[in-house]
C-alpha positions in Angstrom: 79.4 26.5 -27.7 79.4 25.0 -24.3 81.0 26.8 -21.5 81.1 29.9 -23.7 80.3 33.3 -22.2 77.9 35.4 -24.6 77.8 39.1 -24.3 74.7 40.7 -25.8 74.3 44.4 -26.9 71.1 45.1 -24.9 69.9 43.7 -21.7 66.4 42.9 -23.4 68.2 40.6 -26.0 69.9 38.8 -23.2 66.5 38.4 -21.5 64.8 37.2 -24.7 67.3 34.6 -24.9 66.8 33.3 -21.3 63.2 33.1 -22.2 63.7 31.1 -25.3 66.0 28.9 -23.2 63.1 28.3 -20.5 60.8 27.8 -23.4 63.0 25.3 -24.9 63.2 23.2 -21.7 59.6 23.3 -21.2 59.0 22.1 -24.8 61.5 19.1 -24.1 59.4 18.1 -21.1 56.1 18.3 -23.0 57.7 16.1 -26.0 59.0 13.5 -23.6 55.6 13.2 -22.3 54.0 13.1 -25.6 56.4 10.3 -26.7 55.6 8.4 -23.4 51.8 8.7 -24.3 52.4 7.7 -27.8 54.4 4.5 -26.9 51.8 3.3 -24.5 49.1 3.9 -27.2 51.4 2.1 -29.6 51.9 -0.9 -27.1 48.3 -1.1 -26.5 47.2 -1.2 -30.2 45.2 1.8 -29.7 45.2 4.1 -32.8 47.9 6.5 -32.2 48.4 10.2 -33.4 52.1 11.0 -34.4 51.3 14.7 -34.1 50.2 15.9 -30.9 47.3 18.5 -31.8 44.3 16.4 -32.6 42.8 13.0 -33.0 41.8 13.2 -36.7 45.2 13.1 -38.2 45.7 9.9 -40.0 48.4 7.4 -38.7 50.8 7.0 -41.7 54.5 5.8 -41.5 54.4 5.2 -37.8 57.8 3.4 -36.9 57.9 0.6 -34.2 58.7 1.4 -30.7 59.8 -2.1 -29.7 62.9 -1.6 -27.7 62.5 2.2 -27.2 63.8 3.1 -23.9 63.8 6.3 -21.8 67.4 7.4 -22.7 66.5 7.2 -26.4 63.3 9.2 -26.1 65.2 11.9 -24.4 67.8 12.0 -26.9 65.5 12.4 -29.6 63.6 15.2 -27.7 67.1 17.0 -26.8 66.6 20.2 -28.7 69.6 22.1 -29.4 68.8 24.8 -31.9 65.7 27.0 -32.3 64.8 29.0 -35.5 62.7 32.2 -34.8 60.4 33.7 -37.7 58.3 36.7 -37.8 56.1 37.5 -40.7 53.5 40.5 -41.1 51.3 39.1 -44.0 50.0 42.7 -44.5 53.3 43.8 -45.8 53.8 40.9 -48.1 51.3 41.0 -50.9 53.4 38.6 -53.0 52.7 35.5 -51.0 51.8 32.4 -53.2 48.9 30.2 -53.2 49.1 27.0 -51.8 49.2 24.9 -55.3 47.6 21.6 -54.5 44.6 21.7 -52.2 43.4 25.3 -52.3 44.4 26.2 -48.7 45.0 29.8 -49.4 48.1 32.0 -49.0 51.5 30.2 -47.8 53.9 31.8 -45.4 56.3 28.8 -45.7 55.8 26.3 -48.6 55.7 22.6 -48.3 59.0 21.3 -47.0 60.5 18.7 -44.4 62.8 20.2 -41.7 66.5 19.2 -42.8 69.7 18.1 -41.1 68.0 16.8 -37.9 68.9 13.5 -35.8 66.8 10.8 -37.4 63.4 10.4 -36.1 63.9 13.2 -33.7 61.0 15.3 -32.7 60.2 18.9 -33.7 58.4 21.3 -31.3 56.8 24.6 -32.6 55.4 27.5 -30.5 53.1 29.9 -32.4 52.2 33.5 -31.3 49.9 35.4 -33.5 49.3 39.0 -32.7 45.8 40.0 -31.8 43.4 39.6 -34.9 39.9 38.6 -35.7 37.6 37.5 -32.7 37.4 33.5 -32.6 34.7 31.9 -34.5 31.7 30.7 -32.4 29.5 27.9 -32.9 26.6 30.0 -34.3 28.7 31.4 -37.1 28.1 30.1 -40.4 30.7 27.4 -41.4 33.4 28.6 -43.8 34.2 26.6 -46.8 37.8 25.3 -46.1 40.0 27.0 -43.7 39.4 30.6 -42.1 42.0 32.7 -44.2 42.1 35.1 -41.2 43.6 32.4 -39.1 47.2 31.2 -39.3 47.2 27.2 -40.1 49.9 24.5 -40.3 49.5 22.2 -43.3 50.4 18.6 -43.5 50.3 16.1 -46.3 52.1 12.9 -47.2 55.2 13.2 -49.0 55.3 13.6 -52.5 51.5 12.8 -52.6 49.1 15.5 -54.0 46.1 12.9 -54.5 45.6 12.3 -50.7 44.0 15.4 -49.2 46.1 17.5 -47.1 45.1 18.8 -43.7 45.2 22.4 -42.5 45.1 22.9 -38.7 44.5 26.1 -37.0 46.9 27.9 -34.8 45.6 30.1 -32.5 47.5 32.6 -30.1 50.2 30.8 -27.8 49.5 27.3 -29.6 52.3 24.7 -29.8 52.6 21.7 -31.8 54.8 18.7 -32.0 55.9 16.5 -34.8 57.2 12.9 -33.4 58.9 10.0 -34.5 59.1 9.9 -38.5 56.4 12.3 -39.3 59.0 14.9 -40.5 60.2 12.1 -42.9 56.9 10.7 -44.0 54.8 13.9 -44.5 55.6 17.5 -45.6 54.3 20.6 -43.9 53.8 24.2 -44.7 52.6 27.3 -43.0 49.4 29.1 -44.1 49.4 32.8 -43.6 46.6 34.4 -41.5 45.8 37.9 -41.3 47.6 39.3 -38.1 51.4 39.1 -37.6 52.9 36.0 -36.2 56.2 34.9 -34.7 57.1 31.4 -34.2 59.9 29.3 -32.3 60.7 26.1 -34.0 62.9 23.8 -31.7 64.8 20.9 -33.4 67.3 18.2 -32.6 69.9 19.3 -35.1 72.5 16.7 -36.4 75.8 18.1 -35.2 78.5 15.8 -37.1 78.9 18.8 -39.5 78.1 22.3 -39.7 79.0 23.4 -36.1 82.0 25.5 -35.0 83.7 22.5 -33.1 83.5 20.5 -36.3 85.2 23.2 -38.7 87.9 23.7 -35.9 88.6 20.2 -36.0 88.7 20.1 -39.8 91.3 23.0 -39.7 93.3 20.9 -37.5 93.3 18.0 -39.8 94.2 20.3 -42.6 97.2 22.1 -40.7 98.7 18.9 -39.5 100.4 18.6 -42.7 101.9 22.2 -42.3 105.4 22.8 -40.9 106.0 26.5 -39.9 109.6 27.7 -39.2 109.7 29.3 -36.0 112.3 31.8 -36.8 111.1 33.0 -40.7 107.6 31.9 -40.5 108.0 30.1 -43.9 105.6 27.2 -44.5 106.7 23.7 -45.6 104.6 20.4 -46.2 105.4 17.2 -44.0 103.8 15.2 -46.7 103.2 15.3 -50.5 100.9 12.3 -50.5 98.2 13.2 -53.3 95.5 12.2 -50.8 96.8 14.3 -48.0 97.1 17.4 -50.4 93.6 16.8 -51.8 92.1 16.5 -48.3 93.8 20.0 -47.3 92.7 21.8 -50.4 89.1 20.6 -50.0 89.1 21.7 -46.3 90.6 25.0 -47.4 87.6 25.5 -49.7 85.1 24.5 -47.0 86.5 27.1 -44.7 86.5 29.9 -47.2 82.9 29.3 -48.7 80.9 27.5 -45.9 82.2 29.7 -43.3 84.0 33.1 -43.8 82.2 34.2 -47.1 78.7 33.1 -45.7 79.5 34.9 -42.4 80.6 38.2 -44.1 77.8 38.2 -46.8 75.6 39.2 -43.9 77.1 42.4 -43.3 77.6 43.5 -39.7 73.9 42.7 -38.8 75.1 40.0 -36.2 76.6 42.8 -34.1 73.1 44.2 -33.1 72.7 41.3 -31.0 75.9 40.0 -29.9 79.8 40.1 -30.8 80.0 36.4 -29.9 81.0 35.5 -33.3 84.0 37.9 -33.8 86.6 35.8 -32.1 85.7 32.6 -33.7 85.5 34.1 -37.2 88.8 35.7 -36.6 90.4 32.6 -35.5 88.9 30.7 -38.6 90.3 33.5 -40.9 93.9 33.1 -39.3 93.9 29.2 -39.9 92.4 29.8 -43.6 95.4 32.2 -44.1 97.9 29.5 -43.0 96.1 27.3 -45.7 96.7 29.7 -48.3 100.3 29.3 -47.3 100.1 25.6 -47.7 98.7 26.0 -51.1 101.5 28.1 -52.1 104.1 25.5 -50.8 102.4 23.0 -53.0 102.9 25.2 -55.9 106.5 25.7 -55.1 106.8 22.0 -55.1 105.4 21.3 -58.5 107.4 24.2 -59.9 110.5 22.9 -58.6 113.1 21.6 -61.1 114.0 18.0 -60.9 110.6 16.8 -59.8 109.8 13.4 -61.2 107.2 13.6 -63.9 104.9 10.9 -62.3 105.1 12.7 -58.9 104.3 16.0 -60.3 101.2 14.7 -62.5 99.9 13.3 -59.2 100.3 16.3 -57.4 98.8 18.4 -60.0 95.8 15.9 -60.4 95.2 16.0 -56.5 95.0 19.8 -56.3 93.7 21.3 -59.6 90.0 20.5 -59.1 89.9 22.3 -55.9 91.9 25.4 -57.0 89.5 25.5 -60.0 86.3 25.4 -57.7 88.0 28.1 -55.8 88.5 30.4 -58.3 84.9 29.9 -59.8 83.5 30.3 -56.2 85.4 33.4 -55.5 84.0 34.9 -58.8 80.4 33.8 -57.9 80.6 35.4 -54.2 82.3 38.6 -55.5 79.4 39.0 -58.2 76.8 38.5 -55.5 78.3 41.1 -53.2 78.4 43.5 -56.1 74.8 42.7 -57.4 72.1 45.6 -57.6 70.3 43.9 -54.8 73.2 44.1 -52.5 73.9 47.6 -53.4 70.3 48.7 -52.2 70.5 47.3 -48.8 71.2 49.4 -45.8 74.8 50.0 -44.8 74.8 47.4 -41.7 73.2 44.7 -44.2 75.6 45.3 -47.1 77.3 42.3 -47.8 81.0 42.1 -47.6 83.4 40.3 -49.9 86.0 38.7 -47.4 88.3 37.7 -47.4 89.5 39.8 -50.4 92.9 41.4 -51.2 94.3 43.3 -54.0 96.8 41.8 -56.4 100.5 42.0 -55.0 99.3 42.3 -51.3 102.4 41.6 -49.3 100.7 40.0 -46.7 99.2 37.5 -48.7 101.0 34.4 -50.1 98.7 34.1 -53.4 96.5 36.2 -55.2 92.8 36.4 -55.1 92.5 35.9 -58.8 93.8 32.1 -59.4 93.2 32.4 -63.2 96.6 32.5 -64.0 98.0 29.8 -61.8 95.3 27.4 -62.9 96.2 28.1 -66.4 99.9 27.4 -65.5 99.0 24.1 -63.7 97.0 22.9 -66.6 99.9 23.5 -68.9 102.0 21.6 -66.5 99.8 18.6 -66.5 99.5 18.7 -70.2 103.5 18.6 -70.5 103.5 15.8 -67.9 101.0 13.9 -70.0 102.8 14.4 -73.2 
């Protein structure tokens, strides 16, 4: 998050992060320059290349640049996330063959990069370790691509009739995907012989999936909660079905898209930094207040004298979310206890969190919601009878 102070477990990790930050800035400058060259070619009706790594790539799906200005180009080049990958093919004999064009072993299958700002650029820095010597012009020509050298492959989306293209990636190469190339084409990574790492820089779409986003969602859910200062008891400001439904949906989002996803990784995150400890603690506290809010809803539907129609509307508003919550809790618990999970090193073992035993006095509701859901379904049937 902006303005945060990140502490790293080792000075080398901090230095590496600063290096990738500098790389990100460099690639952004290079991307803007490539955009400008592409715009100039497009306006001059010259055959343009949407991928800045060679003149032979076919121009398919290029968008019009009419009205594009400098600000728009900078926004679509403002990389805000990078994905680091490392692979040693010699230790991965199970790599699959590329299925359509006979391109050899794939390190990454055909795909589009997802959750990006529309028509934004993608930049990739590729570094392969010392491998075979470069092919010289006197060497006999190989059929297809050289399997010892890493390649990036491109093909038109969902088209296996038009031949794909495999482009070699030598040590320290960069390539850029501009405009709508990521939407109109799929790409893959074809494994070479030596180990390789890469840094993929993207303009992530940040309206959802960020810490700021989920904290705002929590605020929306808890706006309906009134907490007594003396007793700590929780009551609800509104019993409107739409408000209750939204609160329970956010409750599930926090638990399953954030808390359980995070703790399923074990404690590996601590190897680099403890930055996430405080935000996840904060989210867990907010989630616990949502448990109390759900408990308050249950008190309301159980209260004697509640009009049948009101009870029916409340039950209908919350039952689907509670059922989803119960089913997902069972699934996540099973994952954490699976055979594969038990074989992982201690610091990588998934943790089923939040989890609590039955009748835990610190929790307003049980972990297992089976009995509660059965009770609510019974009340709903009574209301409809």
